[in-house]
C-alpha positions as CSV (number, residue, x, y, z in Angstrom):
1,M,33.5,12.2,87.0
2,V,33.2,9.9,84.1
3,L,36.3,11.2,82.5
4,D,38.3,10.6,85.6
5,R,37.3,7.0,85.6
6,F,38.9,6.4,82.2
7,G,42.1,8.2,83.0
8,F,41.3,11.5,81.4
9,E,42.0,14.7,83.0
10,Q,39.3,17.1,83.4
11,S,39.8,19.8,80.8
12,S,38.3,23.0,80.5
13,S,35.5,23.7,78.0
14,I,37.9,25.8,75.9
15,E,40.2,22.9,75.4
16,I,37.3,20.7,74.5
17,R,36.2,23.2,71.9
18,A,39.7,23.5,70.5
19,N,40.0,19.8,70.2
20,A,36.6,19.6,68.4
21,A,37.7,22.3,66.0
22,A,40.9,20.5,65.3
23,Q,39.1,17.3,64.7
24,A,36.7,19.1,62.4
25,R,39.6,20.4,60.4
26,R,41.1,16.9,60.1
27,K,37.7,15.6,58.9
28,A,37.4,18.2,56.1
29,P,39.6,16.3,53.7
30,V,37.5,13.2,54.4
31,V,34.4,15.1,53.2
32,R,36.1,15.7,49.8
33,A,36.5,12.0,49.2
34,P,32.7,11.3,48.9
35,V,32.4,14.3,46.5
36,A,35.2,12.9,44.3
37,C,33.6,9.5,44.4
38,L,30.3,11.0,43.4
39,V,31.9,12.8,40.4
40,V,33.7,9.6,39.3
41,A,30.4,7.7,39.6
42,L,28.6,10.3,37.5
43,V,31.2,10.2,34.8
44,I,31.1,6.4,34.7
45,I,27.3,6.5,34.6
46,S,27.2,9.0,31.8
47,V,29.7,7.0,29.7
48,G,27.7,3.9,30.3
49,L,24.5,5.6,29.3
50,G,26.2,6.9,26.1
51,L,27.4,3.5,25.2
52,T,24.0,2.0,25.9
53,S,22.2,4.6,23.8
54,R,24.6,3.8,20.9
55,A,23.9,0.1,21.2
56,A,20.1,0.8,21.4
57,R,20.3,2.9,18.2
58,A,22.2,0.1,16.5
59,V,19.5,-2.4,17.5
60,Q,16.8,0.0,16.3
61,S,18.5,0.3,13.0
62,G,18.7,-3.5,12.7
63,Y,15.0,-3.8,13.4
64,R,14.3,-1.1,10.8
65,I,16.4,-2.9,8.2
66,V,14.5,-6.1,8.8
67,H,11.2,-4.3,8.5
68,L,12.3,-2.6,5.3
69,K,13.5,-5.9,3.8
70,K,10.1,-7.5,4.6
71,Q,8.3,-4.5,3.0
72,L,10.6,-4.8,-0.1
73,A,9.8,-8.5,-0.5
74,T,6.0,-7.7,-0.2
75,L,6.3,-5.0,-2.8
76,Q,8.3,-7.2,-5.1
77,N,5.6,-9.9,-4.9
78,E,2.9,-7.4,-5.5
79,N,4.9,-6.0,-8.5
80,A,5.2,-9.6,-10.0
81,F,1.5,-10.2,-9.5
82,L,0.7,-6.9,-11.3
83,E,3.0,-7.6,-14.2
84,A,1.3,-11.1,-14.6
85,E,-2.1,-9.4,-14.5
86,L,-1.0,-6.8,-17.1
87,A,0.2,-9.6,-19.4
88,R,-3.1,-11.4,-18.9
89,I,-5.1,-8.3,-19.7
90,Q,-3.0,-7.4,-22.7
91,S,-3.1,-10.9,-24.2
92,P,-4.4,-10.9,-27.9
93,S,-6.8,-13.8,-27.2
94,R,-8.5,-11.8,-24.4
95,I,-8.7,-8.7,-26.5
96,E,-10.3,-10.7,-29.4
97,E,-12.8,-12.3,-26.9
98,I,-13.8,-8.9,-25.7
99,A,-14.1,-7.5,-29.2
100,R,-16.3,-10.4,-30.3
101,N,-18.5,-10.8,-27.2
102,K,-18.8,-7.4,-25.7
103,L,-18.3,-5.1,-28.7
104,G,-20.0,-7.3,-31.3
105,M,-17.0,-7.0,-33.7
106,A,-16.1,-9.7,-36.2
107,P,-13.3,-10.3,-38.7
108,P,-13.9,-8.8,-42.1
109,E,-15.7,-11.0,-44.6
110,E,-13.8,-9.7,-47.6
111,I,-10.4,-8.0,-47.8
112,R,-10.0,-5.5,-50.6
113,V,-6.6,-4.1,-51.6
114,A,-6.3,-1.0,-53.8
115,G,-3.4,-0.8,-56.1
116,V,-1.9,1.7,-58.6
117,D,-1.8,0.7,-62.3
118,Q,1.8,0.6,-63.2
119,G,1.2,0.3,-67.0
120,W,0.4,4.0,-67.6
121,Q,3.6,5.0,-65.8
122,A,5.7,2.8,-68.0
123,A,4.0,4.1,-71.1
124,M,4.7,7.7,-70.0
125,A,8.3,6.9,-69.4
126,V,8.8,5.3,-72.8
127,R,7.1,8.2,-74.6
128,S,9.2,10.8,-72.8
129,G,12.4,8.8,-73.0
130,E,12.9,8.6,-69.3
131,D,13.8,5.5,-67.4
132,A,10.8,3.6,-66.0
133,E,12.3,3.2,-62.5
134,V,12.8,7.0,-62.1
135,T,9.3,7.6,-63.2
136,Q,8.0,4.9,-60.9
137,A,9.9,6.4,-57.9
138,A,8.6,9.9,-58.7
139,S,5.1,8.6,-59.1
140,W,5.2,6.9,-55.7
141,L,6.4,10.2,-54.2
142,D,3.5,12.0,-56.0
143,V,1.0,9.5,-54.6
144,F,2.2,9.9,-51.1
145,T,2.2,13.7,-51.5
146,R,-1.4,13.7,-52.7
147,I,-2.4,11.4,-49.8
148,A,-0.7,13.7,-47.3
149,S,-2.2,16.9,-48.8
150,G,-5.7,15.2,-48.8
151,A,-5.2,14.4,-45.1
152,R,-4.2,18.0,-44.4
153,T,-7.3,19.3,-46.1
154,A,-9.5,16.8,-44.4
155,Q,-8.1,18.0,-41.0
156,A,-8.5,21.6,-41.9
157,R,-12.3,21.3,-42.7
158,P,-14.5,22.1,-39.7
159,A,-16.7,19.3,-38.4
160,R,-20.4,19.8,-39.1
């Protein structure tokens, strides 16, 4: 047979099976090597993915910082514009122009100032023997008290 040609002796089928079983046992440790390689490869891949995801998060944070800085600059420009607009709107010349043109207001023609006659207070002080300054201070307090009480009574009256 073919085995005889190559110098092998013809063996029985039992011996062939025994040799095949022995070879299968010798190959069993070889099967473990690919599993170990697969585990090592998975560990390396997972570590690589972890590092890559951290780097991606850092890049995302950088882009977010740039976006927020642009937004801050835009808001600061808008704030400066609004402050300038507020100053323009509150300017006394603009308010005067609106009062004259739109509201029909004008400066008063005559300014009148009311004053308190100080002569009678000095006469009262001399007649009573008191110092004129003390009487004057008391009279001012009295004037303010009367004004305040008049204001209180004016507020207390119901509107018709």
